C-alpha positions as CSV (number, residue, x, y, z in Angstrom):
1,M,-72.4,39.3,24.6
2,T,-70.1,42.0,22.8
3,N,-68.8,44.5,25.0
4,L,-69.1,48.5,24.1
5,S,-65.8,50.0,24.8
6,V,-66.2,54.0,24.7
7,N,-63.5,55.9,23.1
8,I,-63.1,59.1,24.4
9,N,-60.7,60.9,22.9
10,K,-63.2,63.7,21.6
11,I,-64.0,64.4,24.6
12,A,-60.7,65.1,25.0
13,T,-60.2,67.3,21.6
14,L,-63.0,69.4,22.6
15,R,-61.2,69.7,26.0
16,N,-58.0,70.9,24.5
17,A,-59.4,73.0,22.3
18,R,-60.0,76.2,24.6
19,G,-57.7,74.5,27.8
20,G,-58.7,74.4,31.3
21,N,-60.9,71.0,32.0
22,T,-64.2,71.6,30.5
23,P,-65.2,69.2,29.8
24,D,-64.2,66.8,32.3
25,V,-62.7,64.1,30.6
26,L,-62.5,62.4,33.9
27,K,-66.2,62.7,34.8
28,A,-67.2,61.7,30.8
29,A,-65.5,58.2,31.4
30,L,-67.0,57.8,34.8
31,D,-70.5,58.7,33.3
32,C,-70.1,56.2,30.6
33,E,-69.8,54.0,33.0
34,R,-72.9,54.9,34.7
35,F,-74.8,54.7,31.8
36,G,-73.9,51.2,30.7
37,A,-70.2,51.1,28.9
38,R,-68.1,48.0,29.6
39,G,-65.0,49.7,29.0
40,I,-63.4,52.8,28.1
41,T,-61.0,53.2,25.1
42,V,-57.9,56.2,24.8
43,H,-55.4,56.6,22.2
44,P,-52.6,59.0,23.6
45,R,-50.8,60.1,20.6
46,P,-47.4,61.9,21.1
47,D,-48.5,65.3,20.5
48,G,-50.9,65.0,23.0
49,R,-53.9,66.9,21.3
50,H,-56.1,64.8,22.7
51,I,-55.8,62.4,25.3
52,R,-52.3,62.7,27.4
53,Y,-50.7,60.3,29.0
54,S,-51.4,62.3,32.5
55,D,-55.2,61.5,31.4
56,V,-54.2,57.9,31.1
57,R,-52.7,57.7,34.8
58,Q,-55.5,59.5,36.0
59,L,-58.3,57.6,34.6
60,K,-56.7,53.8,36.4
61,P,-57.2,54.0,39.6
62,L,-61.1,55.7,38.3
63,L,-62.6,52.8,36.2
64,K,-64.6,50.2,37.5
65,T,-65.0,48.9,33.9
66,E,-62.0,47.4,31.3
67,F,-59.6,50.3,30.6
68,N,-58.3,49.3,27.1
69,I,-55.1,51.8,25.7
70,E,-54.4,52.0,22.4
71,G,-51.7,53.5,20.0
72,N,-48.1,52.8,18.1
73,P,-46.0,51.3,20.5
74,P,-42.7,53.9,20.7
75,P,-40.9,53.3,23.5
76,E,-42.7,56.0,25.8
77,F,-46.0,54.6,25.2
78,I,-44.8,51.0,26.5
79,D,-43.5,52.7,29.6
80,L,-46.2,53.9,30.0
81,V,-48.7,50.8,29.8
82,C,-46.4,48.5,31.3
83,E,-46.3,52.1,34.5
84,V,-50.6,52.0,34.3
85,V,-51.2,48.5,33.5
86,P,-54.8,48.3,31.4
87,A,-56.9,45.3,30.8
88,Q,-55.7,45.2,27.2
89,V,-53.4,47.3,24.8
90,T,-54.1,47.2,22.0
91,L,-51.6,47.8,19.0
92,V,-51.8,50.4,16.2
93,P,-49.7,51.2,13.5
94,D,-50.5,54.8,13.3
95,A,-47.8,57.7,11.9
96,P,-47.0,60.1,14.9
97,D,-48.8,62.6,12.2
98,A,-51.9,60.6,11.5
99,L,-55.3,62.5,11.7
100,T,-56.8,59.1,13.0
101,S,-56.0,55.2,12.2
102,N,-55.6,54.4,8.7
103,A,-55.1,50.9,8.4
104,G,-53.6,47.4,10.2
105,W,-50.3,46.1,10.9
106,D,-48.0,44.0,8.4
107,T,-47.9,41.6,11.2
108,L,-45.9,39.4,9.0
109,A,-43.2,42.1,8.1
110,N,-43.2,43.4,11.6
111,R,-43.6,39.6,13.4
112,S,-40.5,40.3,15.5
113,F,-41.0,43.9,16.9
114,L,-44.9,42.8,17.4
115,T,-43.7,39.2,18.9
116,D,-41.4,41.3,21.4
117,C,-44.4,44.0,22.7
118,C,-46.6,41.0,23.3
119,N,-44.0,39.5,25.4
120,T,-43.5,42.5,27.0
121,F,-46.7,43.3,27.7
122,K,-48.0,39.8,28.4
123,S,-45.3,39.5,30.9
124,R,-47.4,42.4,33.1
125,G,-50.5,40.6,33.1
126,I,-51.8,42.9,30.3
127,R,-53.9,41.5,27.3
128,V,-52.7,42.7,24.0
129,S,-55.0,43.3,21.3
130,I,-53.1,43.7,17.7
131,F,-55.2,46.3,15.3
132,S,-55.1,44.2,11.8
133,D,-56.8,44.6,8.1
134,P,-59.6,42.0,7.9
135,E,-56.9,39.7,5.9
136,S,-56.6,35.8,7.3
137,R,-52.8,35.9,6.6
138,M,-52.5,39.2,8.7
139,V,-54.8,37.6,11.7
140,E,-52.8,34.2,11.5
141,G,-49.7,36.6,11.4
142,A,-51.1,38.7,14.6
143,A,-51.3,34.4,16.2
144,A,-47.8,34.0,15.6
145,C,-46.9,37.4,17.6
146,G,-48.4,36.1,20.5
147,A,-51.5,38.1,20.3
148,D,-54.4,37.9,23.2
149,R,-57.3,39.2,20.3
150,V,-57.5,41.2,16.9
151,E,-59.0,44.2,16.5
152,L,-60.3,44.2,12.8
153,Y,-60.0,47.8,11.2
154,T,-63.7,48.7,10.1
155,A,-63.6,51.2,8.3
156,A,-63.5,49.4,5.0
157,Y,-66.7,47.4,6.1
158,A,-68.4,51.7,7.4
159,E,-67.0,52.7,3.8
160,G,-69.0,49.8,1.7
161,F,-72.1,49.8,4.1
162,A,-74.5,51.4,2.2
163,A,-73.3,50.5,-1.1
164,G,-74.3,46.4,-0.3
165,R,-73.5,45.6,3.6
166,K,-74.0,41.9,3.0
167,D,-70.2,42.3,0.0
168,A,-68.9,45.1,2.7
169,V,-69.6,42.7,5.8
170,E,-68.0,39.3,4.0
171,P,-63.9,39.7,4.0
172,Y,-64.7,40.4,8.0
173,I,-66.7,37.2,8.5
174,I,-63.7,35.7,6.6
175,A,-60.7,37.2,9.1
176,A,-63.2,36.5,12.2
177,K,-63.4,32.8,11.5
178,T,-59.8,32.7,10.9
179,A,-59.6,34.5,14.5
180,R,-61.5,32.0,15.8
181,E,-59.5,29.0,14.4
182,C,-55.9,30.2,15.5
183,G,-57.8,30.9,18.9
184,L,-57.7,34.7,19.3
185,G,-60.3,36.6,20.8
186,L,-62.2,39.5,18.5
187,N,-62.5,43.1,18.5
188,A,-64.0,45.4,15.6
189,G,-63.2,49.2,15.4
190,H,-63.3,52.3,13.1
191,D,-66.6,54.4,12.1
192,L,-68.8,51.4,13.3
193,N,-72.0,53.9,14.7
194,L,-75.9,52.8,15.2
195,D,-76.6,52.2,11.2
196,N,-74.2,49.5,10.6
197,L,-73.1,47.6,13.6
198,P,-76.2,45.3,14.3
199,W,-75.5,43.9,10.7
200,Y,-72.0,43.7,11.7
201,L,-72.8,41.6,14.8
202,Q,-75.3,40.1,13.6
203,N,-73.1,38.2,10.9
204,I,-69.8,38.2,13.7
205,P,-71.6,37.1,17.1
206,W,-68.5,36.3,18.6
207,T,-67.1,39.5,18.2
208,D,-66.0,40.2,21.9
209,E,-66.1,43.8,21.9
210,V,-66.0,47.1,19.8
211,S,-64.1,50.0,20.7
212,I,-67.1,53.2,19.4
213,G,-65.5,56.9,19.7
214,H,-66.4,59.7,17.2
215,A,-69.5,58.1,16.3
216,L,-71.2,57.7,19.4
217,I,-69.5,61.6,21.0
218,C,-71.1,62.4,17.2
219,D,-74.6,61.4,18.4
220,A,-73.9,62.2,22.1
221,L,-74.4,65.8,20.7
222,Y,-77.9,65.8,19.7
223,L,-79.1,62.9,21.9
224,G,-76.8,63.1,25.2
225,L,-74.8,61.1,26.8
226,E,-77.2,58.6,28.5
227,K,-79.5,57.9,26.0
228,T,-76.6,57.7,23.5
229,I,-75.0,54.8,24.8
230,A,-78.4,53.2,25.5
231,L,-78.9,53.0,21.9
232,Y,-75.3,51.7,21.1
233,L,-75.9,48.8,23.7
234,K,-79.2,48.3,22.1
235,A,-77.1,48.1,18.4
236,A,-74.8,45.3,20.5
237,G,-77.3,43.5,21.7
238,T,-76.2,44.5,25.1
239,D,-78.1,44.6,28.2
240,F,-77.5,47.0,31.0
């Protein structure tokens, strides 16, 4: 069964646009859990433009499902994660000024750094996932760094889905099989939505978790959060 982790960054973006506490990020996270999400994902960035470090600290004692903190790991991020001790940390190589995540790690060129990060987090009992492009050598590199999982960066799949879904998913099937052969757990995320998610999971049913934020929150503007999460759980083949 594939777990749905809801990325709540966009809720925080809306809050930050006006200041104050509307919408309430903590309440939204708890509602996502109540409506069936199996995890909550946040991606705090140095500029605090959406999820803030203070949000991360407040969320941890409230959540009952898996908490996933993702981001590029400068020292202050590493300190935050080690303080909060989520179920999972996802290492993402985005620059501080990146609009959104736009590539996976070069796990070969960054092996020493990523190995140190994995050792630090795993010593705290935190599962480590490394954001990876759908390339077998990068997945193998993640395993060599000591990661527990890889999260396949699915932007290319989403972009190619309409033109040819078989071709779009093929590199991901190969990378996912490599992950399984390496003993890695498997996550996926970025631009997954109600249209392209079922086909992805039909072809890679051993995916442990999908992290979805932007599309889900956009759908919720029209459908409501409870109905939207129910539809994503159905698309992921998850009962609630």
